[in-house]
C-alpha positions as CSV (number, residue, x, y, z in Angstrom):
1,X,-15.5,14.6,5.4
2,X,-12.4,13.5,7.4
3,X,-12.9,16.1,10.0
4,X,-16.4,16.4,10.7
5,X,-17.0,12.5,9.9
6,X,-14.2,11.5,12.3
7,X,-15.9,13.8,14.7
8,X,-19.4,12.4,14.3
9,X,-18.0,8.9,14.7
10,X,-16.0,9.6,17.7
11,X,-19.2,11.0,19.3
12,X,-21.3,8.2,18.3
13,X,-19.0,5.5,19.7
14,X,-18.5,7.4,22.8
15,X,-22.2,7.6,23.3
16,X,-22.4,4.2,22.3
17,X,-19.9,3.2,25.3
18,X,-22.5,4.4,27.6
19,X,-25.8,3.5,25.8
20,X,-25.9,0.1,24.5
21,X,-29.0,1.1,22.4
22,X,-26.6,2.9,20.1
23,X,-24.4,0.0,19.5
24,X,-25.7,-0.6,15.9
25,X,-24.2,-2.1,12.7
26,X,-24.3,1.2,11.0
27,X,-22.0,2.7,13.8
28,X,-19.0,0.2,12.2
29,X,-20.1,1.1,8.7
30,X,-19.8,4.7,9.2
31,X,-16.5,4.4,11.0
32,X,-15.1,2.3,8.2
33,X,-16.7,4.8,5.7
34,X,-14.8,7.8,7.4
35,X,-11.7,5.7,7.8
36,X,-11.6,4.9,4.3
37,X,-12.1,8.6,3.3
38,X,-8.8,9.5,5.0
39,X,-6.8,7.2,2.5
40,X,-8.9,8.3,-0.2
41,X,-8.0,12.3,0.7
42,X,-4.4,11.2,1.4
43,X,-4.3,9.5,-2.1
44,X,-5.8,12.1,-4.1
45,X,-3.2,14.6,-2.1
46,X,-0.5,12.6,-3.3
47,X,-1.8,12.4,-6.8
48,X,-1.9,16.1,-6.9
49,X,1.8,16.7,-5.6
50,X,3.2,13.8,-7.7
51,X,1.3,14.2,-11.2
52,X,0.8,18.1,-11.2
53,X,3.9,19.1,-9.8
54,X,2.3,20.7,-6.9
55,X,4.0,21.9,-3.6
56,X,2.3,21.2,-0.2
57,X,3.6,22.2,3.0
58,X,5.5,19.8,4.6
59,X,3.7,19.2,8.0
60,X,0.3,19.1,6.0
61,X,1.7,15.8,4.3
62,X,3.0,14.6,7.6
63,X,-0.3,14.8,9.4
64,X,-2.0,12.7,6.8
65,X,0.5,10.1,6.8
66,X,0.4,10.1,10.8
67,X,-3.5,9.6,10.3
68,X,-3.2,6.5,8.2
69,X,-0.5,5.1,10.5
70,X,-3.0,5.9,13.3
71,X,-5.8,3.9,11.6
72,X,-3.6,1.1,11.1
73,X,-2.6,1.0,14.8
74,X,-6.3,1.2,15.8
75,X,-7.2,-1.8,13.4
76,X,-4.1,-3.7,14.9
77,X,-5.0,-3.6,18.2
78,X,-8.7,-3.9,18.1
79,X,-8.4,-7.9,18.9
80,X,-7.0,-7.8,22.2
81,X,-9.0,-8.8,25.4
82,X,-8.3,-5.2,27.1
83,X,-9.7,-3.5,24.1
84,X,-12.5,-5.7,23.1
85,X,-14.0,-5.0,26.9
86,X,-14.0,-1.1,26.1
87,X,-14.1,-1.1,22.4
88,X,-16.5,1.6,21.8
89,X,-14.5,3.8,24.3
90,X,-11.3,3.0,22.1
91,X,-13.1,3.7,18.7
92,X,-14.4,6.9,20.2
93,X,-11.3,8.6,21.5
94,X,-9.2,7.0,18.4
95,X,-11.7,8.7,16.0
96,X,-11.6,11.8,17.8
97,X,-7.7,11.5,17.6
98,X,-7.7,11.4,13.9
99,X,-10.3,14.2,13.7
100,X,-7.8,16.3,15.7
101,X,-4.9,15.5,13.3
102,X,-7.1,16.6,10.4
103,X,-7.8,19.6,12.0
104,X,-4.0,20.3,12.7
105,X,-3.3,19.4,8.9
106,X,-5.8,21.9,7.9
107,X,-4.3,24.5,9.9
108,X,-1.0,24.1,9.2
109,X,-2.0,24.0,5.2
110,X,-3.8,27.5,5.7
111,X,-1.0,28.7,7.7
112,X,1.6,27.7,5.1
């Protein structure tokens, strides 16, 4: 959900930057849903590590928390005028960045 969802949200937002007909309310609901899924996934991971005393690769956890920080940064900058002018480009690139963090977390977990 996190990797594929953010990839699709990023591509949709980038396409909406070029094609105004794709700028719908559904795009924003989709972005919120996939960003919320990161919080759910990190929360479940923390619960598994803390509650079941499982071990996780350190950098896997690091990438999860970096993704949460990236979402916080993304939402905090959205109100600035220079961002408002290119809002769809901003959300598209940021969603693809978060997708990359998810891919990297997956690869680190598989290697460890």
